[in-house]
VMD Tcl script that draws the C-alpha trace (Angstrom):
set ca {
  {-105.29 -30.08 -24.87}
  {-102.90 -32.80 -23.70}
  {-99.59 -31.80 -22.16}
  {-96.34 -32.81 -23.84}
  {-94.33 -35.56 -22.17}
  {-91.27 -33.55 -21.16}
  {-89.29 -36.65 -20.18}
  {-88.84 -37.43 -23.87}
  {-86.97 -34.20 -24.53}
  {-83.98 -32.13 -23.55}
  {-84.25 -28.36 -23.60}
  {-81.96 -25.53 -24.70}
  {-82.30 -21.99 -23.38}
  {-80.41 -19.38 -25.41}
  {-79.46 -15.93 -24.13}
  {-79.13 -13.76 -27.25}
  {-76.63 -10.99 -27.88}
  {-75.28 -8.95 -30.75}
  {-71.97 -10.79 -31.13}
  {-72.17 -14.06 -29.15}
  {-75.04 -16.16 -27.82}
  {-74.87 -18.31 -24.70}
  {-76.88 -21.56 -24.66}
  {-77.40 -24.15 -21.97}
  {-78.69 -27.69 -22.50}
  {-80.86 -29.06 -19.67}
  {-82.83 -32.21 -18.99}
  {-86.58 -32.14 -18.32}
  {-85.93 -31.24 -14.65}
  {-83.95 -28.12 -15.58}
  {-80.61 -29.66 -14.58}
  {-77.74 -28.36 -16.76}
  {-76.03 -30.83 -19.06}
  {-73.72 -28.61 -21.10}
  {-73.12 -24.93 -21.87}
  {-72.33 -23.54 -25.33}
  {-71.12 -20.21 -26.68}
  {-72.09 -19.45 -30.28}
  {-71.01 -16.61 -32.53}
  {-73.99 -14.80 -34.03}
  {-73.02 -15.80 -37.55}
  {-74.73 -18.36 -39.83}
  {-71.42 -20.12 -40.48}
  {-71.24 -21.24 -36.83}
  {-74.84 -22.45 -36.47}
  {-74.42 -25.94 -38.04}
  {-71.58 -26.83 -35.66}
  {-73.61 -25.58 -32.69}
  {-76.59 -27.74 -33.63}
  {-74.32 -30.74 -34.17}
  {-72.78 -30.30 -30.70}
  {-76.19 -29.90 -29.04}
  {-77.62 -33.04 -30.65}
  {-74.46 -34.96 -29.77}
  {-74.67 -33.88 -26.10}
  {-78.41 -34.65 -26.01}
  {-77.68 -38.21 -27.19}
  {-80.89 -40.07 -28.07}
  {-83.37 -37.40 -26.96}
  {-85.00 -34.78 -29.17}
  {-84.31 -31.13 -28.34}
  {-86.61 -28.13 -27.95}
  {-85.01 -24.69 -28.22}
  {-86.19 -21.55 -26.42}
  {-85.24 -18.02 -27.55}
  {-86.44 -14.72 -26.12}
  {-86.14 -12.63 -29.27}
  {-86.61 -14.41 -32.58}
  {-87.01 -11.21 -34.58}
  {-83.83 -9.31 -33.72}
  {-80.50 -10.75 -32.54}
  {-81.91 -14.28 -32.56}
  {-83.62 -14.08 -35.92}
  {-80.90 -15.79 -37.99}
  {-80.43 -18.59 -35.45}
  {-84.18 -19.19 -35.14}
  {-84.59 -19.40 -38.92}
  {-81.67 -21.82 -39.17}
  {-83.05 -24.11 -36.45}
  {-86.53 -24.11 -38.00}
  {-85.05 -24.91 -41.42}
  {-83.32 -27.89 -39.77}
  {-86.74 -29.14 -38.53}
  {-86.00 -28.29 -34.90}
  {-88.70 -27.19 -32.46}
  {-88.21 -23.54 -31.49}
  {-90.33 -21.72 -28.91}
  {-90.56 -17.99 -28.25}
  {-89.94 -17.30 -24.54}
  {-91.40 -14.19 -22.91}
  {-88.51 -12.12 -21.51}
  {-90.74 -10.83 -18.68}
  {-91.00 -14.39 -17.35}
  {-87.22 -14.64 -17.22}
  {-86.96 -11.39 -15.28}
  {-89.65 -12.47 -12.83}
  {-87.98 -15.84 -12.22}
  {-84.63 -14.10 -11.61}
  {-86.16 -11.66 -9.12}
  {-88.01 -14.45 -7.32}
  {-84.91 -16.61 -6.90}
  {-82.20 -16.55 -4.25}
  {-79.44 -15.86 -6.79}
  {-80.34 -12.49 -8.32}
  {-77.04 -12.04 -10.17}
  {-77.42 -11.43 -13.89}
  {-74.98 -13.31 -16.08}
  {-75.39 -14.72 -19.58}
  {-75.18 -18.27 -18.26}
  {-77.76 -17.63 -15.53}
  {-80.12 -15.98 -18.02}
  {-79.79 -18.91 -20.43}
  {-80.59 -21.29 -17.56}
  {-83.64 -19.22 -16.55}
  {-84.85 -19.18 -20.16}
  {-84.49 -22.96 -20.23}
  {-86.49 -23.36 -17.00}
  {-89.25 -21.11 -18.34}
  {-89.25 -23.14 -21.54}
  {-89.81 -26.34 -19.56}
  {-92.46 -24.94 -17.22}
  {-94.48 -22.98 -19.79}
  {-93.91 -25.25 -22.78}
  {-97.58 -25.98 -23.48}
  {-98.58 -22.31 -23.59}
  {-95.58 -20.91 -25.48}
  {-96.03 -19.88 -29.12}
  {-93.89 -21.54 -31.74}
  {-91.24 -19.21 -33.12}
  {-91.96 -18.16 -36.68}
  {-89.62 -15.36 -37.87}
  {-91.27 -14.68 -41.25}
  {-89.76 -11.82 -43.29}
  {-93.17 -10.21 -43.85}
  {-93.83 -9.77 -40.13}
  {-90.34 -8.40 -39.65}
  {-91.02 -5.79 -42.36}
  {-94.26 -4.76 -40.62}
  {-92.53 -4.59 -37.25}
  {-89.59 -2.51 -38.50}
  {-91.84 -0.11 -40.41}
  {-94.10 0.30 -37.38}
  {-91.14 0.77 -35.02}
  {-89.67 3.46 -37.28}
  {-93.03 5.23 -37.46}
  {-93.44 5.18 -33.67}
  {-89.86 6.40 -33.21}
  {-90.48 9.39 -35.48}
  {-93.73 10.15 -33.64}
  {-91.72 10.34 -30.40}
  {-89.22 12.66 -32.08}
  {-92.05 14.90 -33.29}
  {-93.48 15.06 -29.77}
  {-90.08 16.01 -28.37}
  {-89.69 18.73 -31.01}
  {-93.18 20.07 -30.25}
  {-92.30 20.46 -26.58}
  {-89.04 22.26 -27.42}
  {-90.74 24.57 -29.93}
  {-93.50 25.42 -27.47}
  {-90.96 26.27 -24.75}
  {-89.16 28.64 -27.13}
  {-92.24 30.21 -28.72}
  {-93.87 30.95 -25.40}
  {-91.05 33.42 -24.67}
  {-91.52 35.16 -28.02}
  {-95.27 34.84 -28.61}
  {-96.76 34.39 -25.16}
  {-100.21 34.59 -26.74}
  {-99.62 32.56 -29.92}
  {-102.64 30.36 -29.15}
  {-104.83 33.44 -29.71}
  {-104.28 33.20 -33.46}
  {-103.06 29.60 -33.91}
  {-104.51 26.70 -31.99}
  {-101.10 25.03 -32.21}
  {-98.17 24.95 -34.61}
  {-99.00 21.61 -36.25}
  {-100.84 23.06 -39.26}
  {-98.87 23.99 -42.38}
  {-100.01 27.60 -42.03}
  {-98.74 27.89 -38.45}
  {-95.42 26.21 -39.25}
  {-94.94 28.43 -42.30}
  {-95.64 31.55 -40.25}
  {-93.26 30.69 -37.40}
  {-90.50 29.61 -39.79}
  {-90.54 33.08 -41.39}
  {-91.42 35.03 -38.24}
  {-89.95 33.09 -35.28}
  {-89.99 36.26 -33.14}
  {-92.40 39.26 -33.15}
  {-89.71 41.83 -33.97}
  {-89.55 40.41 -37.51}
  {-93.14 41.57 -38.06}
  {-92.16 45.22 -37.84}
  {-93.06 46.97 -41.08}
  {-95.07 43.97 -42.36}
  {-98.46 45.04 -43.71}
  {-101.69 43.17 -43.15}
  {-102.09 42.54 -46.89}
  {-98.60 41.09 -47.41}
  {-98.91 38.85 -44.35}
  {-102.32 37.57 -45.51}
  {-100.88 36.86 -48.96}
  {-98.02 34.89 -47.39}
  {-100.38 32.83 -45.20}
  {-102.52 31.92 -48.21}
  {-99.49 30.21 -49.76}
  {-100.02 27.47 -47.17}
  {-103.80 27.54 -46.96}
  {-105.95 29.19 -49.61}
  {-108.94 29.07 -47.30}
  {-107.15 30.83 -44.44}
  {-109.53 33.22 -42.59}
  {-109.51 36.71 -44.10}
  {-108.90 38.32 -40.74}
  {-106.06 35.97 -39.68}
  {-103.27 38.43 -40.52}
  {-105.12 41.23 -38.75}
  {-105.63 39.02 -35.69}
  {-101.91 38.17 -35.56}
  {-100.72 41.77 -35.89}
  {-103.28 43.00 -33.38}
  {-102.32 40.36 -30.81}
  {-98.60 41.12 -31.22}
  {-99.20 44.85 -30.89}
  {-101.37 44.35 -27.82}
  {-98.94 42.09 -25.95}
  {-95.69 43.61 -27.23}
  {-92.30 41.92 -27.01}
  {-88.93 42.31 -25.37}
  {-85.75 42.86 -27.35}
  {-83.39 40.34 -25.75}
  {-79.87 39.28 -26.62}
  {-78.96 36.34 -28.83}
  {-82.34 36.54 -30.53}
  {-80.85 35.51 -33.86}
  {-79.58 32.23 -32.38}
  {-82.98 31.44 -30.86}
  {-84.72 32.25 -34.14}
  {-82.42 29.82 -35.91}
  {-83.30 27.07 -33.39}
  {-87.04 27.61 -33.88}
  {-86.69 27.52 -37.67}
  {-84.55 24.37 -37.53}
  {-86.94 22.59 -35.17}
  {-89.97 23.49 -37.29}
  {-88.29 22.39 -40.52}
  {-87.20 19.10 -38.92}
  {-90.73 18.55 -37.61}
  {-92.18 19.18 -41.06}
  {-89.78 16.64 -42.59}
  {-90.61 14.08 -39.90}
  {-94.36 14.55 -40.41}
  {-93.86 13.82 -44.11}
  {-91.80 10.73 -43.26}
  {-94.49 9.48 -40.87}
  {-97.14 9.87 -43.59}
  {-94.97 7.87 -46.00}
  {-94.46 5.11 -43.42}
  {-98.19 4.98 -42.65}
  {-98.89 4.64 -46.38}
  {-96.43 1.74 -46.46}
  {-98.14 0.18 -43.44}
  {-101.47 0.49 -45.27}
  {-100.02 -1.59 -48.12}
  {-98.47 -4.17 -45.77}
  {-101.68 -4.58 -43.76}
  {-103.54 -5.18 -47.02}
  {-100.99 -7.82 -48.05}
  {-101.46 -9.72 -44.79}
  {-104.96 -10.98 -45.74}
  {-106.01 -10.28 -42.15}
  {-109.17 -8.09 -42.39}
  {-108.52 -6.53 -38.98}
  {-109.71 -3.07 -40.04}
  {-113.22 -4.48 -40.33}
  {-113.29 -4.51 -36.50}
  {-114.53 -1.18 -35.06}
  {-111.75 0.85 -33.46}
  {-108.91 -0.63 -35.53}
  {-107.11 1.70 -37.91}
  {-104.01 1.03 -40.01}
  {-101.51 1.63 -37.18}
  {-103.43 -0.52 -34.69}
  {-103.84 -3.30 -37.26}
  {-100.10 -3.17 -37.96}
  {-99.40 -3.34 -34.21}
  {-101.51 -6.49 -33.90}
  {-99.88 -8.11 -36.92}
  {-96.35 -7.20 -35.78}
  {-96.92 -8.48 -32.23}
  {-98.89 -11.62 -33.08}
  {-97.19 -12.67 -36.31}
  {-98.52 -15.88 -37.80}
  {-101.79 -16.64 -36.02}
  {-101.27 -20.36 -36.61}
  {-98.62 -20.27 -33.88}
  {-101.53 -20.23 -31.42}
  {-103.74 -23.30 -31.16}
  {-106.47 -21.31 -29.39}
  {-107.38 -17.78 -28.33}
  {-106.36 -18.51 -24.74}
  {-102.70 -18.67 -25.74}
  {-103.03 -15.35 -27.55}
  {-104.64 -13.85 -24.43}
  {-101.70 -15.08 -22.37}
  {-99.22 -13.51 -24.78}
  {-101.09 -10.20 -24.44}
  {-101.05 -10.42 -20.64}
  {-104.86 -10.48 -20.51}
  {-105.44 -14.01 -19.20}
  {-105.23 -13.94 -15.37}
  {-102.98 -16.29 -13.46}
  {-104.21 -18.37 -10.54}
  {-102.87 -18.25 -6.99}
  {-104.42 -20.97 -4.84}
  {-103.72 -22.40 -1.42}
  {-106.01 -24.97 0.14}
  {-109.56 -23.85 -0.43}
  {-108.50 -20.31 -1.26}
  {-108.40 -19.68 -5.01}
  {-107.57 -16.20 -6.27}
  {-106.85 -14.84 -9.73}
  {-104.58 -11.89 -10.41}
  {-103.97 -9.77 -13.47}
  {-101.06 -10.89 -15.60}
  {-98.51 -8.15 -16.22}
  {-95.95 -10.38 -17.94}
  {-97.39 -10.31 -21.45}
  {-96.40 -8.36 -24.53}
  {-97.07 -4.78 -23.45}
  {-97.46 -3.41 -27.00}
  {-100.08 -6.05 -27.71}
  {-101.76 -5.32 -24.38}
  {-101.91 -1.59 -25.22}
  {-103.45 -2.41 -28.60}
  {-106.29 -4.40 -27.02}
  {-106.77 -1.68 -24.41}
  {-107.12 0.94 -27.17}
  {-109.70 -1.27 -28.90}
  {-111.60 -1.67 -25.63}
  {-111.96 2.10 -25.21}
  {-113.89 2.10 -28.50}
  {-116.01 -0.99 -27.89}
  {-117.33 0.04 -24.47}
  {-119.04 3.02 -26.11}
  {-122.71 2.35 -26.75}
  {-122.72 3.89 -30.22}
  {-119.69 1.83 -31.33}
  {-120.75 -1.61 -30.10}
  {-124.07 -1.79 -28.20}
  {-123.65 -5.48 -27.32}
  {-120.14 -5.04 -25.91}
  {-121.35 -1.95 -24.05}
  {-124.11 -4.01 -22.41}
  {-121.60 -6.73 -21.54}
  {-119.33 -4.12 -19.95}
  {-122.21 -2.65 -17.93}
  {-123.29 -6.17 -16.92}
  {-119.86 -6.90 -15.45}
  {-119.94 -3.64 -13.48}
  {-123.43 -4.51 -12.20}
  {-122.06 -7.88 -11.04}
  {-119.66 -6.02 -8.76}
  {-116.57 -5.80 -10.96}
  {-114.50 -2.66 -10.88}
  {-114.27 -0.71 -14.12}
  {-110.73 -1.93 -14.78}
  {-111.79 -5.53 -14.20}
  {-114.80 -5.10 -16.49}
  {-112.49 -3.69 -19.17}
  {-110.26 -6.77 -18.89}
  {-113.35 -8.92 -19.51}
  {-114.06 -6.90 -22.66}
  {-110.42 -7.19 -23.71}
  {-110.65 -10.97 -23.36}
  {-113.65 -11.02 -25.68}
  {-111.81 -8.84 -28.16}
  {-108.96 -11.37 -28.13}
  {-111.48 -13.99 -29.28}
  {-112.68 -11.67 -32.05}
  {-109.17 -10.82 -33.29}
  {-108.15 -14.47 -33.13}
  {-111.19 -15.54 -35.16}
  {-110.75 -12.80 -37.79}
  {-107.06 -13.64 -38.25}
  {-107.56 -17.41 -38.13}
  {-110.37 -17.55 -40.69}
  {-109.37 -14.39 -42.61}
  {-112.96 -13.21 -42.72}
  {-114.16 -9.65 -42.04}
  {-115.74 -9.03 -38.67}
  {-119.53 -8.97 -38.56}
  {-121.06 -7.44 -35.47}
  {-123.39 -10.05 -33.95}
  {-127.02 -9.46 -33.14}
  {-128.23 -9.74 -29.56}
  {-129.58 -13.27 -30.18}
  {-126.22 -14.45 -31.51}
  {-124.43 -12.92 -28.55}
  {-126.73 -14.68 -26.08}
  {-126.10 -18.00 -27.84}
  {-122.31 -17.48 -27.70}
  {-122.50 -16.60 -23.99}
  {-124.63 -19.64 -23.18}
}
mol new
graphics top color blue
foreach p $ca { graphics top sphere $p radius 0.5 }
foreach p [lrange $ca 0 end-1] q [lrange $ca 1 end] { graphics top cylinder $p $q radius 0.2 }
display resetview
């Protein structure tokens, strides 16, 4: 791939904010020409573009934005509609350049200048910004789902810390409190003293309201465990019971919300025409993560650019005859985690025998396990890129096909 002639362009780095953006126009050497402040409102975008083109004179302009799907979404869409070139700049590169420089102060103007320098230096490998509404819907739905999962985890920890004081042995009769039966029991009986006078038959009848196939001896097991371990009558028990009930009810509502969001993600993934779930190890959530992080696959001219976005392609550090390659930690971390999760599936022999052999081959060559996993991740990038580019389901190759591809 030929490199763009940067001398034919001027470059604009834009530091995005909720209310006002700061932009700086630079020449191809990164030397500032003019600084602009723009209100984050569509009414002010035409004047901003007019001023930039006027200051750039006879040279075309390439814009670089760090976030084209949040604060910078409206501006990116406007610039693209006006047939301007817009690139998506990795924010980790900006942070690294700031930390590596002499001036480590963080100001909006400095950040805009750093974004502009990254735009110039990494222009050939940067993806073209493409803030399509569909990908935004996937990203927002996925983000909401992940946020609720975190809330559920936090509630679980709080509930466990409270229950352990009341039912120190609750794992004897319930593996956890995630099942409907367990939640129903603890909502009604958040502390053992409430079980006084409750018969085995009535408790079993209550448990069957949540699970008709509940074990016949479950109520007996609960009452026996409570009687064996006993309980302490402490003060403010009513307040603690209320907290447990509230936490469990909130958790139940959140679990229902997560299921609804995952159903919506299932629909959105189907609408994308990307048959990612045909790849072993990719479920609905992982497919949505890939779609939300990658967006339009046509932004990437080859799989190498996608690997760089995911932080999987190594970067070179050479001096004289010494050439070393180091792992790249500046990519999209969510995308990197997605490929890592896929790798954990594909290095299992029963899931993908060919990838398992490739993984073992790299270890036999002297690679560490982490390095061998990165090699597998890089191959998975090729697979995901091909499936999304051609919109064809993944077909696991035979050993002969794999040897031909490796040759």
